[in-house]
MILUMDREN-780107 format. One record per residue (C-alpha): residue in three letters; y, x, z; residue number from 1. Coordinates in steps of 0.05 Angstrom, whole numbers. Each point is the difference from the previous one (the first is absolute). Layout:
<atoms>
{aa = ALA, py = Y, px = X, pz = Z, i = NUM} .
...
</atoms>
This chain:
<atoms>
{aa = MET, py = 0, px = 0, pz = 0, i = 1} .
{aa = SER, py = 68, px = 29, pz = -20, i = 2} .
{aa = TYR, py = 60, px = -11, pz = 44, i = 3} .
{aa = HIS, py = 72, px = 8, pz = -23, i = 4} .
{aa = ASN, py = 56, px = -6, pz = 51, i = 5} .
{aa = SER, py = 65, px = 29, pz = -24, i = 6} .
{aa = SER, py = 42, px = -35, pz = 54, i = 7} .
{aa = GLY, py = -27, px = 40, pz = 58, i = 8} .
{aa = SER, py = -4, px = -63, pz = 44, i = 9} .
{aa = ARG, py = -65, px = -21, pz = 31, i = 10} .
{aa = PRO, py = -38, px = -54, pz = -39, i = 11} .
{aa = ILE, py = -26, px = -68, pz = 20, i = 12} .
{aa = LEU, py = -68, px = -28, pz = -20, i = 13} .
{aa = LEU, py = 3, px = -67, pz = -36, i = 14} .
{aa = LEU, py = -61, px = -44, pz = -2, i = 15} .
{aa = GLY, py = -6, px = -39, pz = -65, i = 16} .
{aa = ALA, py = 46, px = -5, pz = -60, i = 17} .
{aa = GLY, py = -10, px = -70, pz = -27, i = 18} .
{aa = ALA, py = 21, px = -29, pz = -68, i = 19} .
{aa = PRO, py = 62, px = 31, pz = -32, i = 20} .
{aa = GLU, py = 35, px = -66, pz = -16, i = 21} .
{aa = TYR, py = 13, px = -14, pz = 73, i = 22} .
{aa = ARG, py = -12, px = 68, pz = 34, i = 23} .
{aa = GLU, py = 33, px = 53, pz = -43, i = 24} .
{aa = PHE, py = 68, px = -11, pz = 33, i = 25} .
{aa = LEU, py = -29, px = 11, pz = 69, i = 26} .
{aa = LEU, py = -37, px = 64, pz = -17, i = 27} .
{aa = ARG, py = 59, px = 28, pz = -39, i = 28} .
{aa = GLN, py = 47, px = -11, pz = 59, i = 29} .
{aa = ILE, py = -49, px = 27, pz = 51, i = 30} .
{aa = ALA, py = -9, px = 63, pz = -42, i = 31} .
{aa = ARG, py = 76, px = 10, pz = -1, i = 32} .
{aa = ALA, py = 0, px = 2, pz = 76, i = 33} .
{aa = ARG, py = -63, px = 41, pz = 12, i = 34} .
{aa = PRO, py = -55, px = 37, pz = -39, i = 35} .
{aa = VAL, py = -58, px = -48, pz = -7, i = 36} .
{aa = VAL, py = -74, px = 14, pz = 3, i = 37} .
{aa = LEU, py = -33, px = -62, pz = -30, i = 38} .
{aa = VAL, py = -69, px = -19, pz = 26, i = 39} .
{aa = ASP, py = -34, px = -54, pz = -41, i = 40} .
{aa = GLN, py = -69, px = -19, pz = -27, i = 41} .
{aa = ALA, py = 23, px = 17, pz = -70, i = 42} .
{aa = PRO, py = 72, px = 26, pz = -1, i = 43} .
{aa = PRO, py = 33, px = -35, pz = -59, i = 44} .
{aa = GLN, py = 32, px = 39, pz = -55, i = 45} .
{aa = TRP, py = 67, px = -35, pz = 7, i = 46} .
{aa = ALA, py = 8, px = 30, pz = 70, i = 47} .
{aa = HIS, py = -7, px = 73, pz = -23, i = 48} .
{aa = PRO, py = 74, px = 15, pz = -11, i = 49} .
{aa = TYR, py = 16, px = -21, pz = 72, i = 50} .
{aa = VAL, py = -51, px = 36, pz = 41, i = 51} .
{aa = ALA, py = -7, px = 72, pz = 23, i = 52} .
{aa = ALA, py = -75, px = -6, pz = 5, i = 53} .
{aa = GLU, py = -53, px = -54, pz = -4, i = 54} .
{aa = ALA, py = -71, px = -10, pz = 23, i = 55} .
{aa = ALA, py = -54, px = -48, pz = -22, i = 56} .
{aa = VAL, py = -30, px = -27, pz = 64, i = 57} .
{aa = ASP, py = -40, px = -64, pz = 11, i = 58} .
{aa = LEU, py = 46, px = -36, pz = 49, i = 59} .
{aa = ARG, py = -52, px = -55, pz = 7, i = 60} .
{aa = ASP, py = -41, px = 49, pz = 42, i = 61} .
{aa = PRO, py = 43, px = 4, pz = 63, i = 62} .
{aa = GLU, py = -38, px = 57, pz = 33, i = 63} .
{aa = ALA, py = 1, px = 44, pz = -62, i = 64} .
{aa = ALA, py = 72, px = -17, pz = -15, i = 65} .
{aa = GLU, py = 23, px = 15, pz = 71, i = 66} .
{aa = ALA, py = -38, px = 66, pz = 0, i = 67} .
{aa = TYR, py = 32, px = 22, pz = -66, i = 68} .
{aa = ILE, py = 70, px = -22, pz = 20, i = 69} .
{aa = ARG, py = -4, px = 36, pz = 67, i = 70} .
{aa = ASP, py = -17, px = 64, pz = -37, i = 71} .
{aa = ALA, py = 53, px = -13, pz = -54, i = 72} .
{aa = VAL, py = 55, px = -9, pz = 53, i = 73} .
{aa = ILE, py = -16, px = 71, pz = 24, i = 74} .
{aa = GLU, py = -10, px = 29, pz = -70, i = 75} .
{aa = PHE, py = 67, px = -26, pz = -27, i = 76} .
{aa = GLY, py = 38, px = 5, pz = 65, i = 77} .
{aa = ALA, py = 14, px = -74, pz = -7, i = 78} .
{aa = VAL, py = 49, px = -30, pz = 49, i = 79} .
{aa = GLY, py = -25, px = -72, pz = -6, i = 80} .
{aa = VAL, py = -45, px = -51, pz = -34, i = 81} .
{aa = THR, py = 23, px = -66, pz = -27, i = 82} .
{aa = THR, py = -15, px = -56, pz = -50, i = 83} .
{aa = TYR, py = 34, px = -57, pz = -36, i = 84} .
{aa = MET, py = -66, px = -33, pz = -18, i = 85} .
{aa = GLU, py = -28, px = -59, pz = 39, i = 86} .
{aa = HIS, py = -70, px = 29, pz = -8, i = 87} .
{aa = PHE, py = 14, px = 62, pz = 41, i = 88} .
{aa = VAL, py = 44, px = -24, pz = 57, i = 89} .
{aa = GLU, py = -57, px = 4, pz = 51, i = 90} .
{aa = LEU, py = -28, px = 66, pz = -25, i = 91} .
{aa = THR, py = 69, px = 32, pz = 2, i = 92} .
{aa = ALA, py = 10, px = -24, pz = 72, i = 93} .
{aa = ARG, py = -67, px = 28, pz = 22, i = 94} .
{aa = ILE, py = 15, px = 67, pz = -31, i = 95} .
{aa = THR, py = 71, px = 7, pz = 27, i = 96} .
{aa = HIS, py = -25, px = -21, pz = 69, i = 97} .
{aa = HIS, py = -57, px = 50, pz = 1, i = 98} .
{aa = LEU, py = 45, px = 56, pz = -25, i = 99} .
{aa = GLY, py = 59, px = -16, pz = 45, i = 100} .
{aa = LEU, py = 45, px = -13, pz = -60, i = 101} .
{aa = PRO, py = 55, px = -52, pz = -3, i = 102} .
{aa = GLY, py = -27, px = -71, pz = -11, i = 103} .
{aa = SER, py = -18, px = -66, pz = 32, i = 104} .
{aa = SER, py = -63, px = -8, pz = 39, i = 105} .
{aa = PRO, py = -66, px = -19, pz = -33, i = 106} .
{aa = ALA, py = 0, px = -65, pz = 41, i = 107} .
{aa = ALA, py = 68, px = -19, pz = -28, i = 108} .
{aa = ALA, py = -22, px = 15, pz = -71, i = 109} .
{aa = THR, py = -62, px = -43, pz = 9, i = 110} .
{aa = ALA, py = 43, px = -56, pz = 28, i = 111} .
{aa = CYS, py = 40, px = 1, pz = -65, i = 112} .
{aa = ARG, py = -61, px = 2, pz = -45, i = 113} .
{aa = ASP, py = -41, px = -53, pz = 38, i = 114} .
{aa = LYS, py = 39, px = -65, pz = -5, i = 115} .
{aa = ALA, py = -42, px = -32, pz = 55, i = 116} .
{aa = ILE, py = 23, px = 54, pz = 48, i = 117} .
{aa = THR, py = 71, px = -7, pz = -25, i = 118} .
{aa = ARG, py = 1, px = -74, pz = 17, i = 119} .
{aa = ARG, py = -33, px = 10, pz = 67, i = 120} .
{aa = LEU, py = 50, px = 53, pz = 22, i = 121} .
{aa = LEU, py = 60, px = -40, pz = -25, i = 122} .
{aa = SER, py = -25, px = -60, pz = 38, i = 123} .
{aa = GLU, py = -12, px = 39, pz = 64, i = 124} .
{aa = HIS, py = 70, px = 28, pz = -3, i = 125} .
{aa = TYR, py = 32, px = -67, pz = -18, i = 126} .
{aa = VAL, py = 25, px = 24, pz = -67, i = 127} .
{aa = PRO, py = 16, px = -59, pz = -47, i = 128} .
{aa = SER, py = -56, px = -3, pz = -51, i = 129} .
{aa = ALA, py = -50, px = -47, pz = -31, i = 130} .
{aa = ARG, py = -57, px = -30, pz = 40, i = 131} .
{aa = SER, py = -62, px = 33, pz = -28, i = 132} .
{aa = TYR, py = -75, px = -2, pz = 12, i = 133} .
{aa = LEU, py = -59, px = 40, pz = -27, i = 134} .
{aa = ALA, py = -50, px = -44, pz = -37, i = 135} .
{aa = GLU, py = -73, px = 19, pz = 1, i = 136} .
{aa = ASP, py = -21, px = -46, pz = -56, i = 137} .
{aa = ALA, py = 28, px = -53, pz = -47, i = 138} .
{aa = GLU, py = -13, px = -58, pz = 47, i = 139} .
{aa = GLY, py = 31, px = 38, pz = 57, i = 140} .
{aa = ALA, py = 61, px = 11, pz = -45, i = 141} .
{aa = VAL, py = 3, px = -75, pz = -13, i = 142} .
{aa = GLU, py = 0, px = -15, pz = 75, i = 143} .
{aa = ILE, py = 56, px = 49, pz = 10, i = 144} .
{aa = GLY, py = 39, px = -31, pz = -58, i = 145} .
{aa = ARG, py = -7, px = -69, pz = 29, i = 146} .
{aa = GLY, py = 22, px = 25, pz = 68, i = 147} .
{aa = LEU, py = 62, px = 34, pz = -27, i = 148} .
{aa = GLY, py = 17, px = -58, pz = -47, i = 149} .
{aa = TYR, py = 5, px = 5, pz = -75, i = 150} .
{aa = PRO, py = 26, px = 38, pz = -38, i = 151} .
{aa = VAL, py = -28, px = 66, pz = 26, i = 152} .
{aa = VAL, py = -4, px = 71, pz = -26, i = 153} .
{aa = VAL, py = -67, px = 34, pz = -12, i = 154} .
{aa = LYS, py = 2, px = 76, pz = -7, i = 155} .
{aa = PRO, py = -45, px = 62, pz = 2, i = 156} .
{aa = ARG, py = 1, px = 34, pz = 67, i = 157} .
{aa = GLY, py = 11, px = 70, pz = -26, i = 158} .
{aa = ARG, py = 42, px = -3, pz = -64, i = 159} .
{aa = ALA, py = 75, px = 8, pz = -4, i = 160} .
{aa = GLY, py = 55, px = -41, pz = -31, i = 161} .
{aa = SER, py = -19, px = -63, pz = -39, i = 162} .
{aa = ALA, py = -67, px = 25, pz = -25, i = 163} .
{aa = GLY, py = -52, px = -54, pz = 8, i = 164} .
{aa = VAL, py = 47, px = -45, pz = 39, i = 165} .
{aa = LEU, py = -4, px = -75, pz = -16, i = 166} .
{aa = ARG, py = 30, px = -64, pz = 24, i = 167} .
{aa = ALA, py = -51, px = -54, pz = 16, i = 168} .
{aa = ASP, py = 17, px = -74, pz = 5, i = 169} .
{aa = SER, py = -68, px = -30, pz = 13, i = 170} .
{aa = ASP, py = -70, px = 14, pz = 26, i = 171} .
{aa = GLY, py = -22, px = 15, pz = -71, i = 172} .
{aa = ASP, py = 58, px = 47, pz = -11, i = 173} .
{aa = VAL, py = -17, px = 37, pz = 64, i = 174} .
{aa = ARG, py = -73, px = 9, pz = -20, i = 175} .
{aa = ALA, py = 19, px = 26, pz = -69, i = 176} .
{aa = ALA, py = 55, px = 46, pz = 29, i = 177} .
{aa = PHE, py = -48, px = 26, pz = 53, i = 178} .
{aa = HIS, py = -52, px = 22, pz = -51, i = 179} .
{aa = ARG, py = 53, px = 32, pz = -43, i = 180} .
{aa = ALA, py = 32, px = 36, pz = 59, i = 181} .
{aa = LEU, py = -69, px = 23, pz = 23, i = 182} .
{aa = VAL, py = -10, px = 34, pz = -67, i = 183} .
{aa = ASP, py = 71, px = 27, pz = -2, i = 184} .
{aa = SER, py = -7, px = 28, pz = 70, i = 185} .
{aa = VAL, py = -47, px = 53, pz = -27, i = 186} .
{aa = LEU, py = 33, px = 11, pz = -67, i = 187} .
{aa = GLY, py = 61, px = 40, pz = -19, i = 188} .
{aa = LEU, py = 1, px = 43, pz = 62, i = 189} .
{aa = GLU, py = -76, px = 9, pz = -1, i = 190} .
{aa = ASP, py = -23, px = 45, pz = 57, i = 191} .
{aa = TRP, py = 69, px = -3, pz = 34, i = 192} .
{aa = SER, py = 0, px = -75, pz = 11, i = 193} .
{aa = VAL, py = -29, px = -36, pz = 61, i = 194} .
{aa = PRO, py = -36, px = -62, pz = -24, i = 195} .
{aa = GLY, py = 14, px = -69, pz = 26, i = 196} .
{aa = VAL, py = 43, px = -62, pz = -13, i = 197} .
{aa = LEU, py = 59, px = -29, pz = 39, i = 198} .
{aa = VAL, py = 24, px = -72, pz = 0, i = 199} .
{aa = GLU, py = 73, px = -4, pz = 19, i = 200} .
{aa = GLU, py = 57, px = -47, pz = 11, i = 201} .
{aa = TYR, py = 42, px = -12, pz = -62, i = 202} .
{aa = LEU, py = 71, px = 24, pz = 11, i = 203} .
{aa = ARG, py = 56, px = -34, pz = -39, i = 204} .
{aa = GLY, py = 62, px = 37, pz = -20, i = 205} .
{aa = PRO, py = 24, px = 58, pz = -43, i = 206} .
{aa = GLU, py = -41, px = 64, pz = 2, i = 207} .
{aa = ILE, py = 34, px = 67, pz = 14, i = 208} .
{aa = SER, py = -20, px = 70, pz = 20, i = 209} .
{aa = ALA, py = 35, px = 47, pz = 48, i = 210} .
{aa = GLU, py = -4, px = 72, pz = -25, i = 211} .
{aa = THR, py = -4, px = 34, pz = 67, i = 212} .
{aa = VAL, py = 0, px = 72, pz = 26, i = 213} .
{aa = VAL, py = -28, px = 15, pz = 69, i = 214} .
{aa = LEU, py = 27, px = 64, pz = 30, i = 215} .
{aa = GLY, py = -32, px = -8, pz = 68, i = 216} .
{aa = PRO, py = -26, px = -53, pz = 50, i = 217} .
{aa = GLU, py = 70, px = -28, pz = 11, i = 218} .
{aa = GLN, py = 31, px = 17, pz = -68, i = 219} .
{aa = VAL, py = -15, px = -53, pz = -52, i = 220} .
{aa = GLN, py = 50, px = -6, pz = -57, i = 221} .
{aa = ILE, py = 2, px = -51, pz = -56, i = 222} .
{aa = VAL, py = 31, px = 37, pz = -58, i = 223} .
{aa = ALA, py = -6, px = -55, pz = -53, i = 224} .
{aa = VAL, py = -20, px = -72, pz = -9, i = 225} .
{aa = THR, py = -39, px = -21, pz = -61, i = 226} .
{aa = ARG, py = 6, px = -72, pz = -24, i = 227} .
{aa = LYS, py = -63, px = -23, pz = -36, i = 228} .
{aa = THR, py = -11, px = -51, pz = -54, i = 229} .
{aa = LEU, py = -71, px = -27, pz = 0, i = 230} .
{aa = GLY, py = -40, px = -31, pz = -56, i = 231} .
{aa = PRO, py = -35, px = -67, pz = 1, i = 232} .
{aa = GLU, py = -48, px = -16, pz = 57, i = 233} .
{aa = PRO, py = -57, px = 0, pz = 18, i = 234} .
{aa = GLN, py = 12, px = 75, pz = -9, i = 235} .
{aa = PHE, py = 58, px = 37, pz = 31, i = 236} .
{aa = GLN, py = 10, px = 50, pz = -57, i = 237} .
{aa = GLU, py = 68, px = 36, pz = -1, i = 238} .
{aa = ILE, py = 38, px = -8, pz = -65, i = 239} .
{aa = ALA, py = 67, px = 31, pz = 22, i = 240} .
{aa = HIS, py = 32, px = 41, pz = 56, i = 241} .
{aa = ILE, py = 74, px = 10, pz = 14, i = 242} .
{aa = VAL, py = 32, px = 49, pz = 48, i = 243} .
{aa = ASP, py = 74, px = -8, pz = 16, i = 244} .
{aa = ALA, py = 36, px = 52, pz = 43, i = 245} .
{aa = GLY, py = 45, px = -57, pz = 25, i = 246} .
{aa = ASP, py = -56, px = -46, pz = 20, i = 247} .
{aa = PRO, py = 22, px = -36, pz = 64, i = 248} .
{aa = LEU, py = -71, px = 6, pz = 29, i = 249} .
{aa = LEU, py = 12, px = 74, pz = 9, i = 250} .
{aa = THR, py = 45, px = -16, pz = 59, i = 251} .
{aa = ASP, py = -39, px = -60, pz = 24, i = 252} .
{aa = PRO, py = -19, px = 13, pz = 73, i = 253} .
{aa = VAL, py = -57, px = -50, pz = 0, i = 254} .
{aa = LEU, py = -34, px = 33, pz = -60, i = 255} .
{aa = ALA, py = 9, px = 69, pz = 32, i = 256} .
{aa = ASP, py = -31, px = -25, pz = 65, i = 257} .
{aa = VAL, py = -60, px = -31, pz = -35, i = 258} .
{aa = VAL, py = -14, px = 62, pz = -42, i = 259} .
{aa = THR, py = 8, px = 46, pz = 60, i = 260} .
{aa = ALA, py = -46, px = -43, pz = 42, i = 261} .
{aa = ALA, py = -53, px = 0, pz = -55, i = 262} .
{aa = VAL, py = 3, px = 76, pz = -8, i = 263} .
{aa = GLN, py = -6, px = 10, pz = 75, i = 264} .
{aa = ALA, py = -56, px = -51, pz = 7, i = 265} .
{aa = LEU, py = -42, px = 39, pz = -50, i = 266} .
{aa = GLY, py = 16, px = 66, pz = 34, i = 267} .
{aa = LEU, py = 35, px = 31, pz = -60, i = 268} .
{aa = THR, py = 43, px = 59, pz = 21, i = 269} .
{aa = TRP, py = 12, px = 35, pz = -67, i = 270} .
{aa = GLY, py = 4, px = -14, pz = -73, i = 271} .
{aa = VAL, py = 30, px = -38, pz = -58, i = 272} .
{aa = LEU, py = -24, px = -72, pz = 4, i = 273} .
{aa = HIS, py = 1, px = -62, pz = -43, i = 274} .
{aa = VAL, py = 5, px = -61, pz = 45, i = 275} .
{aa = GLU, py = -9, px = -68, pz = -34, i = 276} .
{aa = LEU, py = 29, px = -63, pz = 30, i = 277} .
{aa = ARG, py = 16, px = -73, pz = -14, i = 278} .
{aa = LEU, py = 68, px = -29, pz = 17, i = 279} .
{aa = THR, py = -23, px = -66, pz = 31, i = 280} .
{aa = ALA, py = 40, px = -56, pz = 30, i = 281} .
{aa = THR, py = -14, px = 30, pz = 69, i = 282} .
{aa = GLY, py = 19, px = 71, pz = -20, i = 283} .
{aa = PRO, py = -34, px = 62, pz = -30, i = 284} .
{aa = ARG, py = -76, px = 2, pz = 7, i = 285} .
{aa = VAL, py = -42, px = 60, pz = -17, i = 286} .
{aa = ILE, py = -51, px = -4, pz = -56, i = 287} .
{aa = GLU, py = -26, px = 71, pz = 5, i = 288} .
{aa = VAL, py = 20, px = 71, pz = 17, i = 289} .
{aa = ASN, py = -19, px = 54, pz = -50, i = 290} .
{aa = GLY, py = -5, px = 71, pz = 26, i = 291} .
{aa = ARG, py = 28, px = 31, pz = -63, i = 292} .
{aa = PRO, py = 59, px = -8, pz = -48, i = 293} .
{aa = ALA, py = 5, px = -62, pz = -43, i = 294} .
{aa = GLY, py = -32, px = -5, pz = -68, i = 295} .
{aa = ASP, py = 28, px = -33, pz = -63, i = 296} .
{aa = LEU, py = 54, px = 54, pz = -6, i = 297} .
{aa = ILE, py = 37, px = -29, pz = 59, i = 298} .
{aa = PRO, py = 18, px = 70, pz = 25, i = 299} .
{aa = LEU, py = 34, px = 11, pz = -67, i = 300} .
{aa = LEU, py = 40, px = -64, pz = 10, i = 301} .
{aa = VAL, py = 20, px = 24, pz = 69, i = 302} .
{aa = GLU, py = 24, px = 66, pz = -27, i = 303} .
{aa = ARG, py = 39, px = -32, pz = -57, i = 304} .
{aa = ALA, py = 33, px = -51, pz = 46, i = 305} .
{aa = THR, py = 13, px = 41, pz = 63, i = 306} .
{aa = GLY, py = -11, px = 74, pz = -17, i = 307} .
{aa = ILE, py = -53, px = 4, pz = 55, i = 308} .
{aa = ASN, py = -60, px = 38, pz = -25, i = 309} .
{aa = LEU, py = -63, px = -27, pz = 33, i = 310} .
{aa = PRO, py = -49, px = 48, pz = -32, i = 311} .
{aa = GLN, py = 41, px = 59, pz = 25, i = 312} .
{aa = ALA, py = 3, px = -33, pz = 68, i = 313} .
{aa = LEU, py = -76, px = -3, pz = -1, i = 314} .
{aa = ALA, py = -3, px = 74, pz = -17, i = 315} .
{aa = ALA, py = 49, px = 18, pz = 55, i = 316} .
{aa = LEU, py = -39, px = -40, pz = 52, i = 317} .
{aa = ALA, py = -65, px = 33, pz = -22, i = 318} .
{aa = ALA, py = 33, px = 67, pz = 12, i = 319} .
{aa = GLY, py = 24, px = -20, pz = 69, i = 320} .
{aa = GLU, py = 73, px = -5, pz = -22, i = 321} .
{aa = LYS, py = 51, px = -55, pz = 8, i = 322} .
{aa = PRO, py = 15, px = -32, pz = -67, i = 323} .
{aa = ASP, py = 70, px = -16, pz = -26, i = 324} .
{aa = LEU, py = 5, px = -76, pz = 1, i = 325} .
{aa = ALA, py = 75, px = -6, pz = -11, i = 326} .
{aa = PRO, py = 16, px = -46, pz = -59, i = 327} .
{aa = THR, py = 41, px = 31, pz = -56, i = 328} .
{aa = ARG, py = 4, px = -60, pz = -47, i = 329} .
{aa = ALA, py = 19, px = -73, pz = 7, i = 330} .
{aa = GLU, py = -32, px = -32, pz = -60, i = 331} .
{aa = ALA, py = -61, px = -42, pz = -18, i = 332} .
{aa = ALA, py = -64, px = 11, pz = -40, i = 333} .
{aa = ALA, py = -58, px = -44, pz = -22, i = 334} .
{aa = ILE, py = -67, px = 2, pz = -34, i = 335} .
{aa = GLY, py = -33, px = -55, pz = -41, i = 336} .
{aa = PHE, py = -72, px = -8, pz = -24, i = 337} .
{aa = LEU, py = -24, px = -34, pz = -63, i = 338} .
{aa = TYR, py = -64, px = -41, pz = 3, i = 339} .
{aa = PRO, py = -35, px = -36, pz = -57, i = 340} .
{aa = ALA, py = 9, px = -75, pz = -8, i = 341} .
{aa = HIS, py = -74, px = -10, pz = -7, i = 342} .
{aa = ALA, py = -65, px = 40, pz = 1, i = 343} .
{aa = GLY, py = -26, px = 35, pz = -62, i = 344} .
{aa = HIS, py = 6, px = 64, pz = -39, i = 345} .
{aa = ILE, py = 68, px = 31, pz = -14, i = 346} .
{aa = GLN, py = 18, px = -6, pz = -73, i = 347} .
{aa = ARG, py = 71, px = 26, pz = 4, i = 348} .
{aa = LEU, py = 46, px = 30, pz = 53, i = 349} .
{aa = ASP, py = 70, px = 19, pz = -22, i = 350} .
{aa = VAL, py = 70, px = 13, pz = 25, i = 351} .
{aa = LEU, py = 50, px = -37, pz = -45, i = 352} .
{aa = GLY, py = 72, px = 20, pz = -15, i = 353} .
{aa = SER, py = 38, px = 58, pz = 31, i = 354} .
{aa = VAL, py = -8, px = -17, pz = 74, i = 355} .
{aa = ARG, py = -27, px = 71, pz = 13, i = 356} .
{aa = ASP, py = 70, px = 26, pz = -14, i = 357} .
{aa = GLN, py = 30, px = -34, pz = 60, i = 358} .
{aa = LEU, py = 25, px = 50, pz = 51, i = 359} .
{aa = TRP, py = -22, px = -45, pz = 58, i = 360} .
{aa = LEU, py = -72, px = 0, pz = -25, i = 361} .
{aa = GLU, py = -32, px = 56, pz = 41, i = 362} .
{aa = ARG, py = -68, px = -8, pz = -33, i = 363} .
{aa = LEU, py = -43, px = -47, pz = -41, i = 364} .
{aa = VAL, py = -74, px = 14, pz = -3, i = 365} .
{aa = LEU, py = -54, px = -37, pz = -39, i = 366} .
{aa = THR, py = -63, px = 6, pz = 42, i = 367} .
{aa = ARG, py = -55, px = -32, pz = -42, i = 368} .
{aa = ASP, py = -25, px = 16, pz = -69, i = 369} .
{aa = VAL, py = -9, px = -47, pz = -59, i = 370} .
{aa = GLY, py = -72, px = -26, pz = -3, i = 371} .
{aa = THR, py = -13, px = 2, pz = 75, i = 372} .
{aa = PRO, py = -19, px = -64, pz = 38, i = 373} .
{aa = VAL, py = 46, px = -28, pz = 52, i = 374} .
{aa = ALA, py = 0, px = -57, pz = 50, i = 375} .
{aa = ALA, py = 61, px = -44, pz = 13, i = 376} .
{aa = PRO, py = 30, px = -27, pz = 65, i = 377} .
{aa = PRO, py = -25, px = -29, pz = 45, i = 378} .
{aa = HIS, py = -62, px = 41, pz = -14, i = 379} .
{aa = ALA, py = 34, px = 66, pz = -17, i = 380} .
{aa = SER, py = 1, px = 66, pz = 38, i = 381} .
{aa = ILE, py = 47, px = 58, pz = -6, i = 382} .
{aa = ASP, py = -47, px = 28, pz = -53, i = 383} .
{aa = ASP, py = 20, px = -58, pz = -45, i = 384} .
{aa = ARG, py = 74, px = 18, pz = 1, i = 385} .
{aa = LEU, py = 23, px = 13, pz = -71, i = 386} .
{aa = ALA, py = 65, px = 36, pz = 17, i = 387} .
{aa = HIS, py = 49, px = 17, pz = 54, i = 388} .
{aa = TRP, py = 74, px = 17, pz = -2, i = 389} .
{aa = VAL, py = 51, px = 25, pz = 49, i = 390} .
{aa = VAL, py = 74, px = -20, pz = -3, i = 391} .
{aa = THR, py = 60, px = 19, pz = 42, i = 392} .
{aa = GLY, py = 64, px = -37, pz = 15, i = 393} .
{aa = SER, py = 55, px = -10, pz = 50, i = 394} .
{aa = THR, py = -33, px = -59, pz = 34, i = 395} .
{aa = ALA, py = -67, px = -35, pz = 5, i = 396} .
{aa = ALA, py = 26, px = -58, pz = -42, i = 397} .
{aa = GLU, py = 20, px = 48, pz = -56, i = 398} .
{aa = CYS, py = -69, px = 33, pz = 2, i = 399} .
{aa = ALA, py = -34, px = -68, pz = -3, i = 400} .
{aa = LYS, py = 39, px = -17, pz = -64, i = 401} .
{aa = ARG, py = -19, px = 67, pz = -30, i = 402} .
{aa = LEU, py = -73, px = -10, pz = 17, i = 403} .
{aa = ASP, py = 2, px = -65, pz = -40, i = 404} .
{aa = LEU, py = 36, px = 34, pz = -58, i = 405} .
{aa = VAL, py = -54, px = 52, pz = -7, i = 406} .
{aa = ALA, py = -54, px = -52, pz = 6, i = 407} .
{aa = ASN, py = 31, px = -38, pz = -58, i = 408} .
{aa = HIS, py = -8, px = 63, pz = -43, i = 409} .
{aa = LEU, py = -75, px = 6, pz = 14, i = 410} .
{aa = THR, py = -52, px = -35, pz = -41, i = 411} .
{aa = ALA, py = -74, px = -4, pz = 15, i = 412} .
{aa = HIS, py = -48, px = -35, pz = -47, i = 413} .
{aa = VAL, py = -68, px = -14, pz = 30, i = 414} .
{aa = ASN, py = -55, px = -25, pz = -46, i = 415} .
{aa = ARG, py = 14, px = -59, pz = -47, i = 416} .
{aa = PRO, py = 43, px = -39, pz = -5, i = 417} .
{aa = ALA, py = 53, px = 53, pz = 16, i = 418} .
{aa = HIS, py = 40, px = -10, pz = 63, i = 419} .
{aa = THR, py = 65, px = 33, pz = 20, i = 420} .
{aa = THR, py = 1, px = 17, pz = 74, i = 421} .
{aa = SER, py = 57, px = 19, pz = 45, i = 422} .
{aa = CYS, py = 0, px = 20, pz = 72, i = 423} .
{aa = THR, py = -24, px = -59, pz = 41, i = 424} .
{aa = ARG, py = 48, px = -24, pz = 54, i = 425} .
</atoms>
């Protein structure tokens, strides 16, 4: 393994690279802060320009992975170990704990990954959240649903975000959602996902996320609020995110108290977190706490809107340093996702006109190839997204208009007859 470190600073080990469409920004920014040694099952070619060294290690074998990484920390003189991948949150915590490096405890990492533990701890500490119960079988799920009152939410115990999450309005819906969630609980995150299915109270109200940095047990700071637009239920698939540096929720004491209480309930004392909530009629209620930075290029939106660089904050924390969280911008940024109108094979996917020339269009990426099959909402996953685009503006309202403008310049024809699809709202 060759190692090139021209900066002279001590490197950090990064577990997992991910897909370039949504992860390249994070890795590039981390590499600007610290030399990176990438540890992955099969280090992807797109990551090569950003890393000082890389190692192919089967991270699904925890004992072998931990043994290698412990040796690698010494070999490279690494100052820390971190990840931005949901898969490796627990492994990273175990390694940093065993090596005495900066990081949250393994128990806190497990509390984030296992949604049943998350709900139990939130309940025990009286943090506003959804009532939630672990279902052992489909009929048990039905009994829980009846007890909570329809509609309810059925979700895999160990997956993050909206993956496998379904609204259920009847006994039959619960049975179908349970079986799907049971399958989804062991897919996607494979060996890193704890199996099981939760049935939860349905929370009404807008969904947001608090992009949060934890600098210590009593130092929890919300640096940005992400407003989410969701697609049609029964899924809860995100179709747009907007970050506004002037969002009034940034100074809302109730939101700050709820997020801080959730972080402390789970025992998190370090890290860059993605805390998802619903703004209900009775106040903010926690959906889940993710022990890593947000996906869907939300860290890019935060940087474009506020100037705060979350990937570099992650690198600083991994090295035991205090990150710079002072905002340097007061703008807004947003991302939109294009889904097909119906299932089938893509016949055509184009960008019309000269929208790419707009200075406020940060990026526009087509993410599926012609000829590939896709599913449509409400049965789609993030793998069915046809495109995503990032816009900037002075306010959230301006960004929303620009998201729509770009959507109107995208055309997706799926099978016959041809259909023109724009970003679903």
